[in-house]
N, C-alpha and C positions, 0 to 999 in steps of 0.2 A: 082660240083656246079658252071656255068657260073654266076658269080655274073649281068651280062647284062640280064638274063634270069627275074632274081629277081624284077630287077625292072620293067619289062612288064607284072610281075600279073597282074591281074585286081584287084580292089582297094578293092573288094570283101574278097580277100584271102589274103591281107596283115594283116598278125598277127602276135603276140609276145607269147612267151611261158615263164613262171617262173615255175621253180622247186627246192623245196627246198629241200634237202637230208642230212641226218644222218646216216653214217655208212651204205650205201648202195654197199659198193665195192663189193657185190653176185651181183647186180642185174643190176645196173649202165650202166654196157657197152650195154647189151643186149637191153636197154632203148633208147639210144643214136643212137644205129646202127638203130634201128626202125624208129626212128625222122628222122637218114640220107636219110633212103629211102622213104620217103615221097614223092609224086607225087605233092604236094603245100607244098613248104620250109617256115617256118616260116621267117620275114624279122629277128629278132632277136631271140635266146634262151638265157635266163639268168639261168643258173645253180648255185645257192646257197648253199654252202657247210657251213652247219650251225652247225659248232665244229667237223667234224668227228674226229675219232681217228685212223681209217682205211687209206685204200689208196683211199677214194673217191675222196680227192681232188686233187692228180695224175693223177684222172682219168679224170675228169671235165677239169688238163688244159693240159693235152695231147691232147683230143678233141677241147679245144678252139684254141690251136694252128695250128692245121690242118683246120679249119672251121672257117672264118671270122665270120660270123652268131650266134657264139655260145660266151658268155662271162661267164669267172668266176667271183663268188664272194665269198669271203671267211670269214667266222665270225668266232670270235673266240669260244672256248666251253665253255657253260656257267656251266657246270659241272654236269647237269641231262637233263632228257627229261621233257619238259614244256608241259604238255599236251593241245593241243587244240591252244593256245595261241601262242606257239612256232613256228608252224609252220605259223602262220600269220605273226610273227616278221619276219621271214627268205623271206617270201613271199613278204613282205614291202621291204626289204634291194634289192631286185632283180629290184622291181617296181623302187627304188629310181636310181639304175643302168639302168635304159633302156634310151636307144639313141636315139630309133626310135620313132619319132613321129606323122606319120599319119594312125596310126596303127588302124585297122574297129574291130579287135577282140582279145582279150586278155584271155589265157588260163594259168590255175594254173592245173600243171601235178605233176605227182608223179614220184619217179626215182626207180621203180621196175614195172614198168610194160612193155608188148612187144604188138604191133598193126599192123595190117596191112597196107603195103604202101599208099593204099586209103581212111586211115581213116580219118584224117583232112580233106580232099577233100569232103568226102560224108558227114560231120559234116556240113560244109559252103554250102553243096547243099538242107540240113536241114533247114538253116536259111535264104536261098535264098528263099526256098518256102513259107516262113512265116515272115513278115516283124514284126511280135508281139513277135517272139520269140527273148528272151532276153539273157537266158542261157540255156545251151543245153551241151550235153556232151554220148559218148556209156556207155555201161552197162559193171559194172567188173566181169569178171569169174574167176573159179579156175579150174586149171587141177591136178589131183591127180595121184598118182604113177600107180595105175590100169588101170590109162586112161582116166578115167570118168570125167566129165565135168557139173560143175555146174554153174549156173548164181545167183549174189547176189542179192536176193529180197529188192525192195525200192518200195516206191508209185510213180507211173508214174510224178508228178511234181518233184521230186527227183533227183537231179544228183550228183553222188557220188564226195567226195571232192577230189578223185586221179584224175579227170580229166574234172573241169570244164569249158567250153568254152561261155564267157562274150561278149555280142557285145557292144560294146564302149557306145552309148546312155543308156543302161541299164546301164553298170556299173558307169557311171558319175552318174545317178539319185539313184542308190543305195549308194553310196557314199565310195565304197570298203569294204572291208573285217574287220568284229569287230576282237579284238585281246582275244576270249575268245571260250571254249568249247561251239559248236552250229554254229560257223560262218558258217559250210554249208549247215546250214538249214534258218539260219536267212537268209542270200543274198537274199534266193530263197522266204522265205516268204516274206520281203519288196519288192521284185520285183514285186511279184502276186498283192500284194496290192497296187502297184503303177499302174498295169493295164498290165503288161509283162506278157509273158507265160516262164514257164520254164518247160523243160520236158527230160527225157532221150532218148534216140535213140534204141530201144530192138534190132534191126537186126546189130547193132554196138558194137561187143565184142573188148575189151582189158583184155590180162590174166594180174592180178594181180600175182606177186610172192610173197608176204607176205599175208598171212592171215589179215583181218582187226583186230585191235587192239592186234595182235600177241603179241608186244614189251611189252605191258601192262598187260597183262592174264585177264582172264575171270571176275573177278571180278572187279578190277580196270577198265574197261571196261563200265562194266555195271552202276558203278557209274558215271564215266565220262558220259556217254549217258544220264542218268538222269540229271545230272547237267547242261548238255546242253539243256536239254528240259524245266528246270525251266528259264535259261538265258534268251531264246527264247520267254517265255511267255506264254506257255501251259497251257492249262485249266486244272485246279484238276481234274474233273469227268472224262475229256477226258483222263488223265494223270493214273488216278486208272485204267481207264477200259483197256487203255493199260499193263501193271504192270499184270493183270488178266489173259490177255490172253497171257502175256509173262511166266506165270506159267508152260504152257502146251509145252515151246519150249524148245531146249537145249541151256544153261545148265539150267535144269528146274527151282529148286527154286533160286539158284544162281543170273541169269540174272533178275528175277523180284527184289529181295530184291537189289539188289544192285541200279535198275532204281530207286527204291521208297524211298531208303537211301540219294541216290543223290541229285534229286527233292528237298526231304522234307529239309534236311541239306542246301537249298541253301535259304530258309525260314528264319534257325535256324539262318546262319551265316548273314542273310539282304544282301545277293550278289545283288549287280545292275543287274537289267534287261537289253538288248541289245536294246529293241527298244523304241519308243514312246507309249505314250496312244493309238494312231490312228492304228498303227501297230499290236501291241498285242489285240487290239479289234478286227479288222481284223483277226487276227490266232485264235481266240476263236469263233468267229463265225463260222467260217469254221468250227470247230471242233465240236462245238454241231450240227452242220448242218449236219455234217458226223455219228454221233451219232442219228442221227434221220432219217438217211438214204438217206439224201438229196444230191444234187448233189454240190460236194466240189472241190478243187483241189487234194484231195485224188481220186475223179473220184468215 
């Protein structure tokens, strides 16, 4: 790509991407190739090698030497996977290495995704059509060996942590990401409480080549989600209803038990909540309204 073309892109397409990765040798090359083929390229893409033990670091360095807009950041191995907070710590290392100052959008993007060449251009079209949209992104899909394709279900206001795009003014209002499980829900709750809209774009699909929670297993993933809900400030009654509903979903009992265990042990260990009183009060009002069938961010 001619660097001159990058400088002539309209301001609304000036964006930066930060991708924390750990042991993604199997999928990272395909993700980078998808980005390289984008019709609108990022001004800077920082790929953070979070202590990988495989060839992830070498792959990043190879592409960084070929594309001036790709930056490699290498972090030492902490010796373990730090659920929730680890990815945000790695993201913040990338944020500290950012050299482009006049960006309008910042994306947190995973290193195990593949996507169409027009993905980012289409996303920015959504932002251009709605100036109140502060956070958006496509939906995560999985393709199985038999050729079947499924879309990961989520509330319409929720954008998966693997593919979040923030408008700069929204990003600055929410104050960045919390370093804890639940960061990818709390950002949306805070944005909505401040008057921004957040939503996923159901017509824009990204293939995720690693199942959500695959690295931790079903039990630990469910516990993590329960703890994340506690940290965000979920209403206890809403959480109870969520767990009851989860009993009927796979993994049937384990999923619900893990959620309630992670949630209740948050109280037991007196883990600090992420939000202030106003943010938590906003979230709980929305959840109570949903239980009563009223209009909420859950729609």
